[in-house]
C-alpha positions in Angstrom: 0.0 0.0 0.0 1.3 3.4 -0.9 2.2 6.0 1.8 0.4 8.5 -0.4 -3.2 7.5 -0.7 -4.1 10.7 -2.6 -1.5 9.9 -5.3 -3.3 6.7 -6.3 -6.6 8.5 -6.7 -5.3 11.1 -9.2 -5.9 9.7 -12.6 -3.9 10.6 -15.7 -7.1 11.8 -17.5 -7.8 14.3 -14.7 -4.3 15.7 -14.9 -4.4 16.0 -18.7 -7.8 17.8 -18.6 -6.6 20.1 -15.8 -3.5 20.9 -17.9 -5.6 21.6 -21.0 -7.9 23.9 -19.1 -5.0 25.7 -17.5 -3.3 26.3 -20.9 -6.5 27.7 -22.4 -7.0 30.0 -19.4 -3.3 31.2 -19.6 -3.6 31.8 -23.4 -6.9 33.7 -22.9 -5.2 35.7 -20.1 -2.4 36.7 -22.5 -4.8 37.6 -25.3 -7.2 39.7 -23.1 -4.3 41.1 -21.0 -6.1 40.1 -17.8 -3.5 39.3 -15.3 -5.9 37.5 -13.0 -6.9 35.1 -15.7 -3.3 34.5 -16.7 -2.3 33.9 -13.1 -5.2 31.5 -12.6 -4.1 29.5 -15.7 -0.5 29.4 -14.6 -1.4 28.3 -11.0 -3.6 25.6 -12.4 -0.8 24.5 -14.7 1.6 24.2 -11.8 -1.0 22.3 -9.7 -1.6 19.9 -12.5 2.2 19.3 -12.9 2.5 18.7 -9.2 -0.5 16.3 -9.4 1.2 14.5 -12.3 4.4 14.0 -10.3 2.5 12.8 -7.2 0.4 10.5 -9.2 3.4 9.0 -11.0 5.2 8.5 -7.7 2.1 6.8 -6.3 1.8 4.5 -9.3 5.5 3.7 -9.1 5.2 2.9 -5.3 2.3 0.4 -5.9 3.8 -1.2 -9.0 5.3 -4.6 -8.7 9.0 -5.1 -9.4 10.2 -6.1 -12.8 9.5 -9.6 -14.1 12.4 -12.0 -14.0 14.2 -12.4 -17.2 14.1 -16.1 -18.1 16.6 -15.7 -21.0 19.4 -14.3 -18.8 21.4 -16.8 -16.7 20.9 -16.4 -13.0 24.6 -17.1 -12.1 27.8 -15.7 -13.4 29.7 -17.9 -15.9 32.7 -19.7 -14.6 36.2 -18.2 -15.2 36.9 -20.7 -18.0 33.4 -20.5 -19.6 31.1 -18.0 -21.4 27.6 -16.7 -20.8 26.3 -19.2 -23.4 27.9 -22.0 -21.4 26.4 -20.8 -18.2 22.9 -20.6 -19.9 23.3 -24.2 -21.2 24.4 -25.4 -17.8 21.4 -23.7 -16.1 19.1 -25.3 -18.6 20.6 -28.8 -17.9 20.6 -28.2 -14.2 24.4 -28.5 -13.9 25.9 -26.6 -11.0 29.6 -25.9 -11.5 29.8 -23.6 -8.5 31.2 -25.4 -5.4 
């Protein structure tokens, strides 16, 4: 369970919609030269960016680790062998490590 319960509840769609609204408000603020509208758009844009970072961190915290790579040998090759030899030994169940 994540230590940030709010982060999991922030969906990507919500953040994208908030960013789009913020950009539209900021552009309208520039065009109409209304500083309050421009400031509102910029504040919303920063809040959406912060929400995106928190949401991504929450998703990363709750994500499982990477899947094991079955093609990669689990042990290092012996000094006189190669990675291919180690893979073949692992497939055959041969353990050359003492």
